[in-house]
All heavy atoms as an XYZ file, in Angstrom:
868
protein
N     -59.117    100.247    -32.402
C     -60.194     99.693    -31.609
C     -60.933    100.822    -30.908
O     -60.561    101.226    -29.815
C     -59.620     98.702    -30.594
C     -60.662     98.075    -29.720
S     -60.013     96.788    -28.686
C     -59.827     97.658    -27.149
N     -61.968    101.395    -31.510
C     -62.726    102.456    -30.846
C     -63.570    101.897    -29.708
O     -64.414    101.034    -29.911
C     -63.590    103.029    -31.958
C     -63.642    101.982    -33.001
C     -62.425    101.141    -32.854
N     -63.316    102.395    -28.518
C     -64.038    101.926    -27.330
C     -65.189    102.876    -27.040
O     -65.025    104.095    -27.098
C     -63.092    101.837    -26.120
C     -63.847    101.449    -24.867
C     -61.978    100.842    -26.388
N     -66.351    102.315    -26.742
C     -67.518    103.102    -26.378
C     -68.006    102.663    -25.005
O     -67.854    101.510    -24.611
C     -68.662    102.963    -27.409
C     -68.290    103.597    -28.721
C     -69.062    101.533    -27.600
N     -68.571    103.614    -24.280
C     -69.227    103.311    -23.017
C     -70.716    103.339    -23.331
O     -71.250    104.374    -23.712
C     -68.861    104.343    -21.935
C     -67.359    104.349    -21.719
C     -69.590    104.037    -20.639
C     -66.881    105.453    -20.786
N     -71.364    102.185    -23.208
C     -72.757    102.083    -23.628
C     -73.527    101.149    -22.703
O     -72.967    100.549    -21.795
C     -72.842    101.597    -25.063
C     -72.324    100.199    -25.264
C     -72.453     99.780    -26.702
N     -71.875     98.465    -26.908
C     -71.406     98.050    -28.055
N     -71.429     98.838    -29.106
N     -70.904     96.848    -28.171
N     -74.826    101.028    -22.979
C     -75.691    100.154    -22.206
C     -75.805     98.801    -22.902
O     -75.936     98.742    -24.119
C     -77.085    100.768    -22.066
C     -77.166    102.101    -21.345
C     -78.592    102.627    -21.377
C     -76.686    101.977    -19.920
N     -75.752     97.726    -22.110
C     -75.989     96.372    -22.610
C     -77.206     95.835    -21.874
O     -77.253     95.848    -20.642
C     -74.776     95.482    -22.358
N     -78.191     95.376    -22.611
C     -79.442     94.941    -21.989
C     -79.275     93.592    -21.296
O     -78.650     92.674    -21.810
C     -80.542     94.841    -23.038
C     -81.888     94.546    -22.394
C     -82.981     94.440    -23.414
N     -84.128     93.766    -22.824
C     -85.352     94.254    -22.813
N     -85.598     95.405    -23.377
N     -86.323     93.592    -22.253
N     -79.875     93.514    -20.125
C     -79.931     92.262    -19.363
C     -81.341     92.157    -18.806
O     -82.201     92.971    -19.136
C     -78.893     92.267    -18.256
N     -81.592     91.199    -17.952
C     -82.924     91.054    -17.388
C     -83.788     90.162    -18.250
O     -83.343     89.602    -19.246
N     -85.047     90.041    -17.853
C     -85.952     89.144    -18.561
C     -86.857     89.929    -19.506
O     -86.774     91.153    -19.594
C     -86.829     88.378    -17.550
O     -87.586     89.319    -16.797
C     -85.987     87.541    -16.628
N     -87.738     89.207    -20.158
C     -88.667     89.824    -21.089
C     -89.558     90.825    -20.356
O     -90.138     90.507    -19.316
C     -89.514     88.717    -21.727
C     -90.476     89.183    -22.779
C     -91.016     87.983    -23.519
C     -92.492     87.882    -23.338
N     -93.085     86.765    -24.073
N     -89.652     92.015    -20.880
C     -90.455     93.112    -20.333
C     -89.987     93.586    -18.956
O     -90.701     94.310    -18.284
C     -91.935     92.739    -20.298
C     -92.497     92.478    -21.686
C     -93.980     92.300    -21.664
C     -94.475     92.042    -23.085
N     -95.914     91.905    -23.141
N     -88.822     93.172    -18.502
C     -88.249     93.615    -17.229
C     -86.777     93.966    -17.466
O     -85.881     93.288    -16.974
C     -88.332     92.523    -16.164
C     -89.701     91.959    -15.919
C     -90.596     92.803    -15.078
N     -89.989     93.058    -13.790
C     -90.409     93.993    -12.955
N     -91.429     94.757    -13.287
N     -89.835     94.185    -11.806
N     -86.484     95.004    -18.260
C     -85.099     95.277    -18.622
C     -84.279     95.829    -17.467
O     -84.764     96.555    -16.606
C     -85.227     96.325    -19.732
C     -86.494     97.035    -19.395
C     -87.405     95.984    -18.830
N     -83.028     95.452    -17.463
C     -81.990     96.025    -16.617
C     -80.807     96.191    -17.556
O     -80.556     95.333    -18.399
C     -81.619     95.093    -15.443
C     -80.457     95.654    -14.655
C     -82.810     94.878    -14.547
N     -80.116     97.298    -17.453
C     -79.005     97.561    -18.359
C     -77.698     97.623    -17.586
O     -77.636     98.223    -16.511
C     -79.216     98.883    -19.104
C     -80.397     98.852    -20.033
C     -81.650     99.250    -19.600
C     -80.264     98.407    -21.333
C     -82.747     99.218    -20.445
C     -81.359     98.369    -22.188
C     -82.587     98.781    -21.732
O     -83.662     98.738    -22.573
N     -76.654     97.014    -18.143
C     -75.312     97.125    -17.599
C     -74.614     98.243    -18.367
O     -74.723     98.313    -19.591
C     -74.522     95.832    -17.785
C     -75.108     94.666    -17.059
N     -74.967     94.485    -15.704
C     -75.846     93.623    -17.496
C     -75.578     93.383    -15.335
N     -76.142     92.842    -16.416
N     -73.925     99.114    -17.659
C     -73.100    100.134    -18.302
C     -71.736     99.482    -18.510
O     -71.091     99.076    -17.541
C     -72.987    101.396    -17.435
C     -72.141    102.441    -18.138
C     -74.359    101.949    -17.113
N     -71.320     99.362    -19.764
C     -70.093     98.636    -20.078
C     -69.200     99.460    -20.998
O     -69.663    100.334    -21.735
C     -70.395     97.273    -20.759
C     -71.162     96.361    -19.837
C     -71.113     97.453    -22.065
N     -67.913     99.156    -20.932
C     -66.951     99.658    -21.905
C     -66.744     98.519    -22.896
O     -66.402     97.397    -22.499
C     -65.640    100.026    -21.238
N     -66.987     98.779    -24.179
C     -66.911     97.720    -25.185
C     -66.333     98.266    -26.479
O     -66.397     99.469    -26.746
C     -68.299     97.146    -25.447
N     -65.781     97.368    -27.259
C     -65.353     97.699    -28.610
C     -66.619     98.000    -29.411
O     -67.617     97.283    -29.297
C     -64.605     96.514    -29.203
C     -63.968     96.823    -30.548
O     -64.588     97.562    -31.349
O     -62.860     96.344    -30.812
N     -66.598     99.042    -30.215
C     -67.804     99.456    -30.936
C     -68.249     98.422    -31.962
O     -69.396     98.449    -32.402
C     -67.569    100.794    -31.622
O     -66.578    100.666    -32.609
N     -67.377     97.505    -32.343
C     -67.732     96.499    -33.343
C     -68.476     95.312    -32.748
O     -69.065     94.532    -33.479
C     -66.465     96.001    -34.051
C     -65.770     97.113    -34.823
C     -64.422     96.672    -35.302
N     -63.522     96.545    -34.154
C     -62.222     96.318    -34.239
N     -61.670     96.176    -35.414
N     -61.480     96.229    -33.156
N     -68.476     95.178    -31.426
C     -69.155     94.059    -30.783
C     -70.650     94.313    -30.695
O     -71.090     95.454    -30.646
C     -68.610     93.834    -29.380
C     -67.158     93.385    -29.338
C     -66.384     93.644    -28.223
C     -66.567     92.715    -30.399
C     -65.061     93.247    -28.166
C     -65.245     92.323    -30.349
C     -64.502     92.580    -29.238
O     -63.200     92.181    -29.185
N     -71.474     93.261    -30.645
C     -72.922     93.457    -30.523
C     -73.305     94.109    -29.201
O     -72.544     94.050    -28.225
C     -73.499     92.045    -30.602
C     -72.385     91.122    -30.838
C     -71.105     91.857    -30.760
N     -74.487     94.695    -29.159
C     -74.949     95.428    -27.978
C     -74.875     94.587    -26.715
O     -74.390     95.041    -25.686
C     -76.389     95.889    -28.198
C     -76.980     96.612    -27.000
C     -78.459     96.763    -27.099
N     -79.114     95.463    -26.928
C     -80.419     95.291    -26.962
N     -81.215     96.295    -27.197
N     -80.936     94.095    -26.795
N     -75.371     93.358    -26.763
C     -75.403     92.511    -25.578
C     -74.271     91.496    -25.563
O     -74.260     90.594    -24.743
C     -76.738     91.755    -25.511
C     -77.911     92.708    -25.460
O     -77.723     93.854    -25.029
O     -79.016     92.302    -25.856
N     -73.327     91.650    -26.459
C     -72.254     90.666    -26.591
C     -71.056     90.965    -25.711
O     -71.172     91.457    -24.585
N     -69.915     90.697    -26.265
C     -68.656     90.810    -25.546
C     -68.385     92.249    -25.154
O     -68.676     93.180    -25.904
C     -67.563     90.298    -26.484
C     -66.240     90.117    -25.865
C     -65.373     89.353    -26.851
N     -63.984     89.696    -26.635
C     -63.020     89.431    -27.485
N     -63.296     88.834    -28.626
N     -61.792     89.748    -27.220
N     -67.808     92.433    -23.969
C     -67.429     93.758    -23.507
C     -66.091     93.674    -22.791
O     -65.616     92.582    -22.458
C     -68.513     94.365    -22.603
C     -68.813     93.561    -21.371
C     -68.105     93.779    -20.198
C     -69.797     92.593    -21.378
C     -68.374     93.045    -19.060
C     -70.079     91.861    -20.254
C     -69.356     92.080    -19.083
N     -65.490     94.822    -22.553
C     -64.177     94.860    -21.923
C     -64.306     94.908    -20.403
O     -63.645     94.164    -19.690
C     -63.371     96.069    -22.444
C     -63.210     95.973    -23.961
C     -62.022     96.149    -21.760
C     -62.698     97.218    -24.618
N     -65.179     95.806    -19.918
C     -65.321     95.968    -18.471
C     -66.722     96.482    -18.142
O     -67.265     97.311    -18.852
C     -64.280     96.966    -17.953
C     -64.241     97.107    -16.460
C     -63.105     98.004    -15.987
O     -62.524     98.749    -16.794
O     -62.814     97.951    -14.789
N     -67.285     95.997    -17.042
C     -68.586     96.467    -16.567
C     -68.342     97.647    -15.626
O     -67.545     97.569    -14.696
C     -69.324     95.349    -15.842
C     -70.730     95.741    -15.463
C     -71.515     94.590    -14.900
N     -71.804     93.622    -15.960
C     -71.899     92.319    -15.766
N     -71.725     91.811    -14.582
N     -72.171     91.530    -16.774
N     -69.057     98.755    -15.873
C     -68.837     99.983    -15.126
C     -69.979    100.338    -14.190
O     -69.847    101.254    -13.376
C     -68.607    101.147    -16.105
C     -67.520    100.914    -17.159
C     -67.496    102.061    -18.133
C     -66.182    100.723    -16.521
N     -71.114     99.662    -14.315
C     -72.250     99.961    -13.460
C     -73.513     99.357    -14.031
O     -73.459     98.484    -14.901
N     -74.663     99.809    -13.529
C     -75.937     99.318    -14.032
C     -76.981    100.416    -13.978
O     -76.837    101.420    -13.285
C     -76.413     98.085    -13.251
C     -76.764     98.343    -11.807
C     -78.034     98.774    -11.443
C     -75.836     98.159    -10.805
C     -78.364     99.021    -10.129
C     -76.150     98.394     -9.483
C     -77.409     98.828     -9.147
O     -77.731     99.081     -7.839
N     -78.074    100.211    -14.732
C     -79.197    101.135    -14.803
C     -80.474    100.318    -14.834
O     -80.621     99.411    -15.648
C     -79.081    101.996    -16.072
C     -80.294    102.821    -16.373
C     -80.748    103.778    -15.487
C     -80.980    102.652    -17.559
C     -81.867    104.543    -15.765
C     -82.095    103.413    -17.862
C     -82.537    104.362    -16.955
N     -81.400    100.626    -13.911
C     -82.681     99.932    -13.849
C     -83.794    100.941    -14.137
O     -84.189    101.697    -13.257
C     -82.885     99.286    -12.479
C     -84.121     98.434    -12.428
O     -84.954     98.466    -13.329
N     -84.248     97.656    -11.373
N     -84.307    100.984    -15.373
C     -85.316    101.991    -15.740
C     -86.668    101.777    -15.086
O     -87.508    102.681    -15.111
C     -85.416    101.859    -17.253
C     -85.009    100.466    -17.529
C     -83.976    100.112    -16.493
N     -86.920    100.617    -14.490
C     -88.210    100.343    -13.874
C     -88.345    100.958    -12.487
O     -89.454    101.076    -11.969
C     -88.452     98.837    -13.803
C     -88.491     98.127    -15.154
C     -88.675     96.640    -14.955
C     -89.589     98.692    -16.027
N     -87.243    101.353    -11.884
C     -87.293    101.966    -10.552
C     -87.710    103.424    -10.670
O     -87.512    104.055    -11.708
C     -85.934    101.877     -9.880
C     -85.571    100.515     -9.419
S     -84.096    100.602     -8.421
C     -84.169     99.050     -7.597
N     -88.279    103.993     -9.606
C     -88.639    105.417     -9.640
C     -87.406    106.295     -9.839
O     -86.299    105.934     -9.442
C     -89.250    105.672     -8.262
C     -89.508    104.341     -7.674
C     -88.648    103.349     -8.366
N     -87.611    107.452    -10.458
C     -86.480    108.317    -10.800
C     -85.744    108.852     -9.591
O     -84.564    109.177     -9.678
C     -86.958    109.474    -11.675
C     -87.388    109.007    -13.039
C     -87.684    110.147    -13.959
C     -88.084    109.593    -15.314
N     -88.218    110.602    -16.325
N     -86.417    108.946     -8.438
C     -85.754    109.485     -7.258
C     -85.035    108.416     -6.440
O     -84.380    108.723     -5.458
C     -86.756    110.230     -6.377
C     -87.912    109.344     -5.935
O     -88.048    108.228     -6.476
O     -88.684    109.772     -5.050
N     -85.118    107.157     -6.841
C     -84.476    106.055     -6.124
C     -82.975    106.061     -6.411
O     -82.547    106.159     -7.562
C     -85.100    104.726     -6.557
C     -84.713    103.589     -5.651
O     -83.640    103.570     -5.063
N     -85.601    102.619     -5.536
N     -82.170    105.919     -5.370
C     -80.714    105.940     -5.525
C     -80.191    104.697     -6.246
O     -79.120    104.738     -6.857
C     -80.055    106.063     -4.156
N     -80.928    103.587     -6.185
C     -80.474    102.354     -6.826
C     -80.847    102.265     -8.300
O     -80.580    101.256     -8.940
C     -81.056    101.139     -6.088
C     -80.426    100.949     -4.727
O     -79.284    101.395     -4.545
O     -81.090    100.363     -3.850
N     -81.470    103.295     -8.850
C     -81.846    103.288    -10.272
C     -80.604    103.266    -11.156
O     -80.564    102.595    -12.187
C     -82.689    104.526    -10.579
C     -83.149    104.629    -12.014
C     -84.017    105.865    -12.172
N     -84.210    106.245    -13.542
C     -85.275    105.930    -14.270
N     -86.230    105.212    -13.728
N     -85.386    106.325    -15.507
N     -79.566    103.993    -10.756
C     -78.326    104.069    -11.523
C     -77.142    103.974    -10.583
O     -77.052    104.733     -9.613
C     -78.262    105.395    -12.298
C     -76.954    105.697    -13.020
C     -76.759    104.749    -14.188
C     -76.928    107.129    -13.499
N     -76.251    103.050    -10.851
C     -75.006    102.935    -10.092
C     -73.864    102.927    -11.093
O     -73.858    102.136    -12.037
C     -74.954    101.631     -9.288
C     -75.851    101.616     -8.097
C     -75.296    102.458     -6.985
C     -76.178    102.290     -5.760
N     -75.917    103.225     -4.732
N     -72.911    103.823    -10.900
C     -71.735    103.896    -11.759
C     -70.481    103.905    -10.898
O     -70.453    104.555     -9.848
C     -71.744    105.181    -12.595
C     -72.729    105.270    -13.736
C     -72.699    106.657    -14.341
C     -72.415    104.244    -14.790
N     -69.454    103.210    -11.355
C     -68.143    103.305    -10.730
C     -67.437    104.465    -11.432
O     -66.839    104.294    -12.498
C     -67.377    101.996    -10.903
C     -66.081    101.973    -10.119
O     -65.607    103.067     -9.718
O     -65.542    100.876     -9.908
N     -67.540    105.655    -10.852
C     -67.064    106.866    -11.520
C     -65.557    106.859    -11.747
O     -65.075    107.455    -12.717
C     -67.493    108.095    -10.732
C     -69.005    108.333    -10.694
C     -69.339    109.553     -9.862
C     -69.561    108.480    -12.087
N     -64.792    106.188    -10.883
C     -63.344    106.118    -11.094
C     -63.019    105.359    -12.375
O     -62.178    105.787    -13.170
C     -62.663    105.449     -9.902
C     -62.791    106.274     -8.629
O     -62.906    107.516     -8.745
O     -62.766    105.685     -7.535
N     -63.713    104.239    -12.594
C     -63.495    103.457    -13.817
C     -63.953    104.233    -15.043
O     -63.292    104.214    -16.088
C     -64.245    102.128    -13.742
C     -63.654    101.129    -12.783
C     -64.439     99.835    -12.814
C     -63.904     98.819    -11.840
N     -64.680     97.567    -11.882
N     -65.096    104.932    -14.915
C     -65.618    105.708    -16.050
C     -64.626    106.812    -16.426
O     -64.320    107.004    -17.611
C     -66.998    106.301    -15.703
C     -67.439    107.285    -16.766
C     -68.028    105.203    -15.551
N     -64.112    107.518    -15.427
C     -63.138    108.584    -15.700
C     -61.873    108.026    -16.341
O     -61.292    108.650    -17.241
C     -62.798    109.320    -14.412
C     -63.917    110.189    -13.904
C     -63.548    110.833    -12.583
C     -64.727    111.613    -12.011
N     -64.429    112.154    -10.677
N     -61.457    106.845    -15.896
C     -60.262    106.227    -16.488
C     -60.495    105.894    -17.959
O     -59.628    106.143    -18.804
C     -59.892    104.969    -15.705
N     -61.674    105.354    -18.297
C     -61.975    105.035    -19.694
C     -62.103    106.301    -20.538
O     -61.665    106.326    -21.697
C     -63.231    104.179    -19.808
C     -62.937    102.735    -19.560
C     -63.282    101.997    -18.472
C     -62.202    101.858    -20.412
N     -62.812    100.721    -18.594
C     -62.149    100.598    -19.780
C     -61.586    102.007    -21.652
C     -61.501     99.510    -20.349
C     -60.950    100.914    -22.214
C     -60.908     99.698    -21.563
N     -62.687    107.347    -19.974
C     -62.787    108.604    -20.724
C     -61.401    109.184    -20.985
O     -61.141    109.747    -22.052
C     -63.657    109.599    -19.970
C     -65.155    109.266    -19.903
C     -65.868    110.243    -18.987
C     -65.770    109.264    -21.284
N     -60.498    109.044    -20.012
C     -59.125    109.530    -20.187
C     -58.402    108.749    -21.290
O     -57.525    109.296    -21.961
C     -58.364    109.419    -18.875
N     -58.788    107.482    -21.478
C     -58.180    106.655    -22.523
C     -58.788    106.919    -23.890
O     -58.357    106.346    -24.882
C     -58.340    105.173    -22.184
C     -57.553    104.734    -20.975
C     -57.860    103.289    -20.645
C     -57.252    102.901    -19.321
N     -57.674    101.552    -18.894
N     -59.850    107.737    -23.940
C     -60.439    108.093    -25.227
C     -61.754    107.414    -25.544
O     -62.236    107.505    -26.675
N     -62.356    106.728    -24.585
C     -63.644    106.070    -24.835
C     -64.731    107.124    -25.017
O     -64.734    108.151    -24.346
C     -64.001    105.149    -23.668
N     -65.649    106.849    -25.930
C     -66.745    107.767    -26.221
C     -68.043    107.226    -25.619
O     -68.418    106.092    -25.902
C     -66.925    107.937    -27.729
C     -65.757    108.604    -28.407
C     -65.585    110.040    -27.934
O     -66.553    110.771    -27.839
N     -64.358    110.411    -27.630
N     -68.749    108.014    -24.810
C     -70.023    107.530    -24.258
C     -71.142    107.619    -25.288
O     -71.134    108.490    -26.157
C     -70.288    108.476    -23.085
C     -69.547    109.722    -23.431
C     -68.359    109.305    -24.250
N     -72.105    106.709    -25.182
C     -73.299    106.777    -26.030
C     -74.149    107.950    -25.557
O     -73.872    108.563    -24.527
C     -74.090    105.464    -25.943
O     -74.626    105.313    -24.643
N     -75.200    108.275    -26.290
C     -76.048    109.414    -25.937
C     -76.649    109.258    -24.546
O     -76.656    110.185    -23.745
C     -77.173    109.592    -26.956
C     -76.659    110.090    -28.292
O     -75.552    110.654    -28.330
O     -77.379    109.923    -29.293
N     -77.192    108.089    -24.250
C     -77.835    107.861    -22.955
C     -76.811    107.896    -21.824
O     -77.044    108.496    -20.785
C     -78.572    106.520    -22.982
C     -79.224    106.122    -21.688
C     -80.233    107.115    -21.183
N     -81.271    107.394    -22.136
C     -82.259    108.252    -21.918
N     -82.342    108.890    -20.773
N     -83.156    108.476    -22.832
N     -75.659    107.293    -22.030
C     -74.621    107.302    -20.986
C     -74.083    108.715    -20.809
O     -73.771    109.131    -19.688
C     -73.501    106.295    -21.328
C     -72.350    106.415    -20.358
C     -74.047    104.875    -21.317
N     -74.012    109.491    -21.884
C     -73.570    110.883    -21.773
C     -74.521    111.685    -20.888
O     -74.091    112.547    -20.126
C     -73.461    111.516    -23.149
N     -75.825    111.383    -20.961
C     -76.796    112.040    -20.073
C     -76.509    111.696    -18.615
O     -76.562    112.547    -17.740
C     -78.217    111.582    -20.397
C     -78.812    112.241    -21.588
C     -80.195    111.647    -21.824
N     -80.854    112.372    -22.876
C     -82.014    112.996    -22.730
N     -82.643    112.960    -21.587
N     -82.539    113.653    -23.734
N     -76.224    110.413    -18.351
C     -75.916    109.988    -16.987
C     -74.662    110.684    -16.478
O     -74.614    111.138    -15.332
C     -75.696    108.475    -16.921
C     -76.901    107.648    -17.267
C     -76.746    106.373    -17.781
C     -78.192    108.112    -17.073
C     -77.840    105.585    -18.088
C     -79.301    107.337    -17.384
C     -79.114    106.074    -17.894
N     -73.638    110.774    -17.317
C     -72.374    111.388    -16.905
C     -72.531    112.885    -16.693
O     -71.898    113.461    -15.812
C     -71.284    111.096    -17.936
C     -70.944    109.620    -18.137
C     -69.856    109.474    -19.189
C     -70.527    108.963    -16.838
N     -73.382    113.517    -17.491
C     -73.647    114.948    -17.317
C     -74.365    115.190    -15.989
O     -74.041    116.124    -15.260
C     -74.481    115.474    -18.481
C     -74.628    116.985    -18.469
O     -73.729    117.666    -17.945
O     -75.644    117.477    -18.985
N     -75.318    114.337    -15.659
C     -76.041    114.471    -14.394
C     -75.121    114.231    -13.202
O     -75.281    114.847    -12.146
C     -77.216    113.502    -14.351
N     -74.131    113.341    -13.379
C     -73.183    113.055    -12.299
C     -72.070    114.089    -12.229
O     -71.292    114.097    -11.280
C     -72.583    111.660    -12.493
N     -71.970    114.965    -13.233
C     -70.945    116.004    -13.243
C     -69.593    115.518    -13.718
O     -68.584    116.185    -13.494
N     -69.545    114.385    -14.409
C     -68.278    113.830    -14.876
C     -67.871    114.436    -16.211
O     -66.741    114.856    -16.396
C     -68.365    112.292    -14.998
C     -67.108    111.722    -15.608
C     -68.630    111.684    -13.638
N     -68.802    114.474    -17.151
C     -68.505    115.001    -18.485
C     -69.669    115.843    -18.957
O     -70.819    115.409    -18.929
C     -68.275    113.843    -19.469
C     -67.891    114.322    -20.848
C     -67.584    113.190    -21.786
C     -67.205    113.769    -23.130
N     -66.929    112.748    -24.119
N     -69.392    117.052    -19.390
C     -70.425    117.967    -19.879
C     -70.921    117.487    -21.238
O     -70.138    117.120    -22.102
C     -69.849    119.376    -19.987
C     -70.842    120.425    -20.341
C     -71.770    120.700    -19.189
C     -72.716    121.829    -19.571
N     -73.949    121.777    -18.823
N     -72.244    117.474    -21.388
C     -72.861    117.028    -22.639
C     -73.148    118.231    -23.516
O     -73.689    119.241    -23.050
C     -74.151    116.282    -22.318
C     -74.845    115.691    -23.502
C     -75.962    114.764    -23.069
N     -77.015    115.463    -22.366
C     -78.238    115.660    -22.842
N     -78.558    115.200    -24.017
N     -79.139    116.291    -22.150
N     -72.809    118.129    -24.778
C     -73.051    119.225    -25.718
C     -74.547    119.341    -25.995
O     -75.277    118.348    -26.000
C     -72.299    118.969    -27.017
N     -75.019    120.553    -26.221
C     -76.427    120.780    -26.530
C     -76.752    120.148    -27.877
O     -75.967    120.208    -28.817
C     -76.718    122.266    -26.563
N     -77.922    119.533    -27.956
C     -78.339    118.878    -29.183
C     -79.067    119.870    -30.080
O     -79.708    120.803    -29.614
C     -79.283    117.712    -28.868
C     -78.704    116.625    -27.986
C     -77.673    115.758    -28.696
N     -78.185    115.123    -29.873
C     -78.568    113.866    -29.968
N     -78.504    113.086    -28.924
N     -79.009    113.372    -31.098
N     -79.008    119.646    -31.391
C     -79.707    120.466    -32.362
C     -81.146    119.990    -32.449
O     -81.406    118.823    -32.722
C     -79.013    120.358    -33.723
C     -79.699    121.187    -34.762
O     -80.493    122.074    -34.447
N     -79.398    120.937    -36.016
N     -82.084    120.877    -32.215
C     -83.497    120.523    -32.314
C     -84.066    121.219    -33.545
O     -84.417    122.396    -33.492
C     -84.241    120.948    -31.048
C     -85.620    120.364    -30.996
O     -86.001    119.574    -31.846
N     -86.367    120.745    -29.985
N     -84.180    120.520    -34.658
C     -84.600    121.173    -35.902
C     -86.060    121.592    -35.876
O     -86.856    121.124    -35.082
C     -84.362    120.103    -36.957
C     -84.439    118.825    -36.224
C     -83.920    119.106    -34.840
N     -86.397    122.483    -36.788
C     -87.762    123.005    -36.891
C     -88.758    121.919    -37.291
O     -89.947    122.064    -37.050
C     -87.819    124.138    -37.927
C     -86.978    125.321    -37.557
C     -87.815    126.515    -37.172
O     -89.026    126.484    -37.437
O     -87.262    127.458    -36.616
N     -88.289    120.834    -37.876
C     -89.196    119.769    -38.310
C     -89.889    119.113    -37.122
O     -90.904    118.465    -37.285
C     -88.436    118.716    -39.094
C     -87.987    119.195    -40.453
C     -87.274    118.101    -41.194
C     -86.807    118.583    -42.537
N     -86.070    117.552    -43.264
N     -89.343    119.288    -35.932
C     -89.936    118.670    -34.752
C     -91.196    119.401    -34.302
O     -91.991    118.862    -33.558
C     -88.928    118.638    -33.607
N     -91.406    120.627    -34.780
C     -92.581    121.408    -34.409
C     -93.754    120.950    -35.273
O     -93.612    120.771    -36.480
C     -92.308    122.917    -34.620
C     -93.522    123.745    -34.275
C     -91.108    123.354    -33.806
N     -94.937    120.755    -34.687
C     -96.094    120.348    -35.495
C     -96.360    121.330    -36.634
O     -96.077    122.523    -36.538
C     -97.247    120.343    -34.490
C     -96.594    120.127    -33.180
C     -95.248    120.798    -33.275
N     -96.930    120.829    -37.714
C     -97.067    121.587    -38.962
C     -97.877    122.873    -38.784
O     -97.504    123.918    -39.324
C     -97.713    120.704    -40.022
C     -97.687    121.332    -41.389
C     -97.930    120.270    -42.445
N     -97.598    120.762    -43.750
C     -98.481    121.255    -44.609
N     -99.744    121.311    -44.283
N     -98.098    121.681    -45.791
N     -98.973    122.838    -38.038
C     -99.802    124.031    -37.864
C     -99.008    125.140    -37.176
O     -99.096    126.300    -37.570
C    -101.042    123.697    -37.039
C    -102.053    122.850    -37.771
C    -103.257    122.575    -36.900
C    -104.244    121.661    -37.597
N    -105.390    121.343    -36.736
N     -98.243    124.773    -36.165
C     -97.448    125.781    -35.451
C     -96.353    126.341    -36.345
O     -96.069    127.537    -36.320
C     -96.845    125.167    -34.192
C     -97.867    124.829    -33.131
C     -97.239    124.193    -31.913
O     -96.039    124.391    -31.675
O     -97.975    123.486    -31.205
N     -95.722    125.479    -37.154
C     -94.683    125.934    -38.083
C     -95.259    126.915    -39.087
O     -94.656    127.947    -39.402
C     -94.112    124.726    -38.830
C     -92.703    124.407    -38.483
C     -91.996    123.421    -39.382
N     -92.753    122.747    -40.384
C     -92.944    121.431    -40.444
N     -92.463    120.653    -39.528
N     -93.633    120.897    -41.438
N     -96.453    126.600    -39.596
C     -97.091    127.452    -40.584
C     -97.444    128.816    -39.967
O     -97.224    129.861    -40.579
C     -98.365    126.774    -41.103
C     -98.929    127.346    -42.364
C    -100.047    126.463    -42.884
C    -100.545    126.971    -44.202
N    -101.655    126.152    -44.727
N     -97.949    128.796    -38.703
C     -98.281    130.044    -38.020
C     -97.024    130.880    -37.771
O     -97.042    132.109    -37.930
C     -98.992    129.744    -36.710
N     -95.934    130.225    -37.419
C     -94.673    130.951    -37.190
C     -94.158    131.551    -38.477
O     -93.660    132.685    -38.492
C     -93.617    130.007    -36.599
C     -93.870    129.630    -35.153
C     -92.887    128.600    -34.649
O     -92.049    128.095    -35.398
N     -92.988    128.275    -33.363
N     -94.277    130.819    -39.578
C     -93.817    131.322    -40.873
C     -94.635    132.539    -41.295
O     -94.105    133.526    -41.822
C     -93.898    130.226    -41.923
N     -95.961    132.482    -41.070
C     -96.821    133.633    -41.410
C     -96.486    134.835    -40.550
O     -96.457    135.961    -41.021
C     -98.288    133.238    -41.261
C     -98.786    132.273    -42.313
C    -100.213    131.819    -42.051
O    -100.821    132.284    -41.067
O    -100.696    130.979    -42.833
N     -96.253    134.627    -39.269
C     -95.899    135.711    -38.363
C     -94.556    136.324    -38.759
O     -94.373    137.552    -38.707
C     -95.832    135.211    -36.919
N     -93.616    135.506    -39.196
C     -92.321    136.016    -39.620
C     -92.447    136.784    -40.923
O     -91.735    137.780    -41.147
C     -91.342    134.856    -39.789
N     -93.357    136.356    -41.816
C     -93.563    137.051    -43.083
C     -94.185    138.433    -42.882
O     -93.857    139.378    -43.587
C     -94.434    136.212    -44.008
N     -95.082    138.544    -41.883
C     -95.706    139.809    -41.594
C     -94.744    140.793    -40.954
O     -94.841    142.000    -41.144
C     -96.910    139.622    -40.677
C     -98.094    138.947    -41.342
C     -99.245    138.779    -40.366
C    -100.413    138.061    -41.026
N    -101.508    137.834    -40.080
N     -93.797    140.283    -40.191
C     -92.849    141.154    -39.463
C     -91.724    141.643    -40.352
O     -91.556    141.433    -41.432
C     -92.265    140.394    -38.292
């Protein structure tokens, strides 16, 4: 039973609120979960303290049991200092074509 710490959507249409939950990875996003660990309200300003609330003791306990956080929850945990997030690979395809072509020409000249 692989457990993940992820976001489950709640709230009304066009007014999302997300619950941070520990759930079996086979369950649907908004379906059954094991335990609620906090909430995230993306509509609030970024500097507002109520935008994200996590019960860090519960989160640490689930991480100790082997639960894997989703990408977004990993960002929250990294900001809270609970778990360090690994650097992501940013491939060259993300650079617009004109800039890539200019870089390739500059590298060919050098």
